[in-house]
C-alpha positions in Angstrom: 52.9 125.4 -13.1 51.3 124.0 -9.9 50.0 120.4 -10.1 48.2 118.5 -7.3 49.1 114.8 -7.1 46.6 112.5 -5.4 48.5 110.3 -2.9 45.6 109.3 -0.8 45.7 105.8 -2.3 48.9 104.9 -0.6 48.3 102.0 1.8 47.8 102.6 5.5 50.1 99.7 6.3 52.8 101.3 4.0 52.6 104.6 5.8 52.6 103.0 9.2 55.6 100.7 8.5 57.3 103.4 6.3 57.8 100.8 3.6 56.2 100.8 0.2 55.0 97.4 -1.0 52.2 98.1 -3.4 53.2 98.4 -7.1 51.2 101.6 -7.6 52.8 103.3 -4.6 56.3 102.2 -5.8 55.5 103.5 -9.3 54.4 106.9 -7.9 57.4 107.2 -5.6 59.8 106.5 -8.5 58.3 109.3 -10.5 58.3 111.7 -7.5 62.0 110.9 -6.9 62.8 111.6 -10.5 60.9 115.0 -10.2 63.0 115.8 -7.1 66.3 114.9 -8.8 65.5 117.3 -11.6 64.7 120.1 -9.1 61.0 120.1 -10.1 59.4 119.2 -6.8 58.4 122.9 -6.2 55.9 122.6 -9.1 53.9 119.8 -7.3 51.8 119.5 -4.2 51.0 116.1 -2.7 47.5 115.5 -1.4 47.8 113.1 1.5 45.6 111.7 4.3 46.0 113.3 7.7 47.3 110.1 9.3 50.0 109.7 6.6 51.5 113.2 7.0 54.6 112.1 8.9 55.4 109.4 6.4 55.2 111.7 3.4 57.2 114.5 5.1 60.0 112.0 5.8 59.8 110.2 2.5 59.3 113.2 0.1 60.8 116.2 2.0 61.2 118.3 -1.1 57.4 118.4 -1.9 54.7 120.7 -0.5 51.8 118.8 1.1 48.1 119.5 1.4 47.0 117.4 4.3 43.4 116.3 4.1 42.1 116.5 7.7 38.4 116.9 8.6 37.2 116.7 12.2 34.2 114.3 11.8 36.4 111.7 10.1 39.4 112.1 12.5 37.1 111.8 15.5 35.5 108.6 14.2 39.0 107.3 13.4 40.1 108.0 16.9 37.1 106.4 18.5 37.6 103.2 16.5 41.3 103.2 17.2 42.3 103.4 13.6 39.9 100.8 12.2 38.0 103.5 10.3 40.2 104.8 7.5 37.9 107.5 6.0 39.6 107.9 2.6 36.6 106.9 0.5 34.4 109.3 2.5 36.9 112.1 2.0 36.3 111.6 -1.7 32.6 110.6 -1.9 31.3 113.3 0.5 33.0 116.2 -1.3 35.8 116.9 1.2 38.5 116.0 -1.3 37.0 118.1 -4.1 36.6 121.2 -2.0 40.1 121.0 -0.6 41.6 120.7 -4.0 39.6 123.4 -5.7 40.2 126.1 -3.2 44.0 125.8 -3.5 44.3 127.3 -7.0 46.1 124.3 -8.7 46.4 124.3 -12.4 45.6 120.6 -12.8 45.4 117.3 -10.8 47.1 114.0 -11.4 45.7 110.7 -10.3 48.8 108.3 -10.5 46.5 105.3 -9.6 43.2 106.1 -11.2 40.3 103.6 -10.7 36.6 104.0 -9.9 37.1 104.7 -6.2 40.2 106.9 -6.4 39.1 109.3 -9.1 37.2 112.5 -8.0 35.7 114.9 -10.5 36.7 118.5 -9.8 36.8 121.7 -11.8 40.5 121.1 -12.6 41.9 119.5 -15.7 42.7 115.9 -14.7 45.4 113.5 -15.8 44.4 109.9 -15.0 47.0 107.1 -15.1 45.4 103.7 -15.5 47.5 100.6 -14.7 44.8 98.1 -15.7 41.1 97.7 -15.9 40.9 94.3 -14.2 38.1 95.6 -11.8 36.0 96.6 -14.9 36.1 93.0 -16.2 35.0 91.7 -12.8 32.6 94.4 -11.5 31.4 96.4 -14.5 31.9 100.0 -15.7 30.1 101.9 -12.9 32.4 104.7 -11.6 34.7 104.6 -14.7 33.1 107.5 -16.5 36.4 109.4 -16.6 37.5 107.0 -19.3 35.2 108.6 -21.9 35.3 112.2 -20.4 37.1 114.5 -22.8 38.1 116.7 -19.9 40.3 113.8 -18.5 43.6 113.1 -20.2 44.5 109.4 -19.9 47.8 107.7 -19.7 48.4 103.9 -19.4 51.4 101.9 -18.3 51.3 99.5 -21.3 49.9 99.2 -24.8 48.0 96.2 -23.5 46.1 98.3 -21.0 45.5 101.0 -23.6 44.1 98.6 -26.1 42.0 96.9 -23.4 40.5 100.3 -22.5 39.8 101.1 -26.2 38.0 97.8 -26.8 36.2 97.5 -23.5 34.8 101.1 -23.6 34.3 101.3 -27.4 36.3 104.5 -27.6 36.2 106.6 -30.8 39.4 106.8 -32.8 39.7 110.5 -31.7 39.5 109.6 -28.0 41.7 106.5 -28.4 44.4 108.7 -30.0 44.4 111.0 -26.9 45.7 108.1 -24.7 49.4 108.3 -24.0 51.4 105.2 -23.0 54.1 105.9 -20.3 55.4 102.7 -18.8 56.3 102.2 -15.2 59.8 103.3 -14.3 62.0 100.6 -12.7 64.7 101.7 -10.3 65.8 100.1 -7.0 68.9 99.7 -5.0 69.7 96.1 -4.1 73.0 96.9 -2.4 71.3 96.6 1.1 70.6 92.9 1.7 69.7 90.5 4.5 70.1 86.8 4.0 67.2 84.5 4.7 68.7 81.9 7.0 66.6 78.9 5.8 67.7 79.6 2.2 71.4 80.2 2.9 73.6 78.0 0.7 70.5 76.7 -1.2 69.7 77.0 -4.9 66.1 78.2 -5.4 63.5 79.2 -8.0 61.7 82.4 -7.1 58.2 83.7 -7.7 57.7 87.2 -6.4 54.0 87.8 -6.6 50.9 88.2 -4.4 49.1 85.0 -3.3 46.0 85.6 -5.4 44.3 83.7 -8.2 45.3 85.9 -11.1 49.0 85.4 -10.3 48.4 81.7 -10.9 50.8 80.3 -8.2 49.2 76.8 -8.3 50.3 76.2 -11.8 53.9 76.8 -10.8 53.5 74.7 -7.7 52.2 71.8 -9.8 55.0 72.2 -12.4 57.6 72.1 -9.7 56.0 68.9 -8.3 56.5 67.2 -11.7 60.2 67.8 -11.8 61.2 67.9 -8.1 63.1 64.6 -8.4 65.2 66.0 -11.3 66.4 69.2 -9.8 68.0 70.3 -6.5 66.4 73.8 -6.3 63.9 74.8 -3.7 60.8 76.7 -4.9 60.3 80.0 -3.1 57.1 82.0 -3.3 57.1 85.5 -1.8 54.2 88.0 -1.6 53.1 91.0 0.3 49.4 90.3 0.0 47.4 87.0 0.1 44.0 85.6 -0.5 43.5 83.2 2.3 41.7 80.7 0.1 44.6 80.6 -2.4 47.2 80.5 0.3 45.5 77.6 2.1 45.1 75.7 -1.2 48.9 76.0 -1.7 49.6 74.8 1.8 47.3 71.8 1.3 49.1 70.9 -2.0 52.5 71.2 -0.3 51.4 68.9 2.5 49.7 66.3 0.3 52.7 66.0 -2.0 55.4 66.0 0.8 56.9 69.3 -0.4 57.4 70.9 3.0 61.2 70.7 2.7 61.3 71.9 -0.9 58.8 74.8 -0.9 58.9 78.1 1.0 55.9 80.3 1.3 57.2 83.7 2.4 55.0 86.6 3.3 55.9 90.3 3.7 59.7 90.1 3.9 61.8 93.2 4.5 63.2 95.2 1.6 66.7 93.9 2.4 65.4 90.3 2.3 63.6 90.9 -1.0 66.8 92.3 -2.5 68.7 89.2 -1.4 66.0 86.9 -2.9 66.1 88.7 -6.2 69.9 88.7 -6.6 70.5 85.1 -5.5 67.8 83.2 -7.4 68.8 80.5 -9.9 65.7 81.3 -11.9 62.8 83.7 -11.6 59.3 82.4 -12.7 56.2 84.5 -13.0 53.1 82.3 -14.0 50.8 85.3 -13.9 47.5 85.4 -15.9 47.0 89.2 -15.7 49.2 92.2 -15.4 48.7 95.8 -16.3 52.4 96.1 -16.6 54.5 93.3 -14.9 57.1 94.8 -12.7 58.7 91.8 -10.9 60.1 89.9 -14.0 61.6 93.2 -15.2 63.3 93.7 -11.9 64.6 90.1 -11.8 66.0 90.5 -15.4 67.7 93.8 -14.4 69.3 91.8 -11.6 70.7 89.5 -14.3 68.5 86.5 -13.2 67.1 84.2 -15.9 63.4 84.8 -16.2 60.5 82.6 -17.3 57.2 84.3 -17.9 53.8 83.8 -19.5 52.8 85.9 -22.5 49.5 86.9 -20.8 48.3 90.5 -21.1 51.2 92.9 -20.8 54.0 90.6 -19.7 55.6 89.9 -23.1 55.4 93.7 -23.8 56.9 94.7 -20.4 59.8 92.3 -20.7 60.4 93.5 -24.4 60.3 89.8 -25.5 63.8 89.3 -24.1 63.0 86.5 -21.6 61.8 82.9 -21.8 58.0 82.3 -22.2 55.4 79.6 -22.0 52.6 79.6 -24.6 49.9 78.2 -22.3 50.0 79.8 -18.9 47.8 77.1 -17.3 49.8 74.1 -18.6 52.0 72.9 -15.7 53.6 70.3 -18.0 54.9 73.0 -20.5 56.1 75.1 -17.6 57.9 72.2 -15.9 59.7 71.4 -19.2 60.9 75.0 -19.6 62.0 75.3 -16.0 64.0 72.1 -16.4 65.6 73.3 -19.6 66.6 76.7 -18.3 68.2 75.1 -15.2 70.1 72.7 -17.3 71.0 75.2 -20.0 71.1 78.6 -18.2 71.5 81.9 -20.2 75.0 83.1 -20.5 76.3 86.0 -18.4 76.8 88.1 -21.5 73.2 87.5 -22.5 71.8 88.3 -19.0 74.0 91.5 -18.9 72.7 92.6 -22.3 69.1 92.0 -21.3 69.6 93.9 -18.0 71.1 96.9 -19.8 68.3 97.2 -22.3 65.6 97.0 -19.7 67.3 99.4 -17.3 67.7 102.0 -20.0 64.1 101.5 -21.3 62.6 102.1 -17.8 64.9 104.8 -16.6 62.8 107.1 -14.3 64.2 110.4 -15.7 62.9 109.9 -19.2 59.5 108.7 -18.0 59.2 111.6 -15.6 59.9 113.9 -18.5 57.0 112.4 -20.4 54.7 113.4 -17.5 56.2 116.9 -17.4 55.5 117.3 -21.1 51.8 116.4 -20.5 51.5 118.7 -17.5 53.0 121.6 -19.5 50.4 121.1 -22.2 47.8 121.5 -19.5 49.1 124.7 -18.2 50.5 126.5 -21.3 
């Protein structure tokens, strides 16, 4: 068995900084690490951009690489001093397809499959779909692989699976072919770096991007309602931001005299993120849309009490084990639940039980084995 794995979607900033920050990259890295630990890396070849080669050789040394390097694109990239990325042109102009087809692979896996990452080749394709949020915003153009019987589909949640079935009107036969394999969750929080301004402070943590669908303003408004009744600081931390959302949050903080009570952190180190996760009094995710919902699961595995919405896949991903608001946009309801959980925190025994269940459910080895089973069905 020889499977090609498309890794061209990894972020340029990730490769340059040698630090994974995007959930789709982390998901793929976890599965690759699980393949490696089971001595299966020789059955896979990673397809990587030419300017990411060093990163992949260092991060995934057990895997073979096919480096996608074509002179017209590398020349333009050099002339523009790296501003021209070229990935979409590798795919749209046929470079990617030709490079894949001439290598003699048995199949190709797209771990992050959306309209602009998928490329139709002569190989059987496995497409992992995290969510179809772009379809709801921009339409179905470019998503033909959803209905193509030559493409096997996996999703990271039942929510995403059902969303696909409904949105694309799939037949019962096609719907039955979709396999759910959730994200794996594994991370080492032993390496930590304290954030000085939060040292010796109690805080509520929201670990999400500063974008509208993550709904940070509702949490900010909820905190403002109860700020006089609690001692905790509210900490937001994200690796990506929409400037409009971020500026609106800063304006709200200023208008309500919250500068000493709210921290808006951006792109902290892995060690600082670990410290934040393991020292929070409470983790809150007010998100309106998730294909899976990784961060509340991570927090719960760290034995931190979690408040979440029930939107999209969040209740499913957390297995219904956490605390939930019914109306994700109601700051009053959220404020009451935050106050309640700070005053009546979950017991250590309960938090340990939740952590154990989630850790076992999202163990990378068993999820990697689910992918291996699908790959073998392709090649047998």
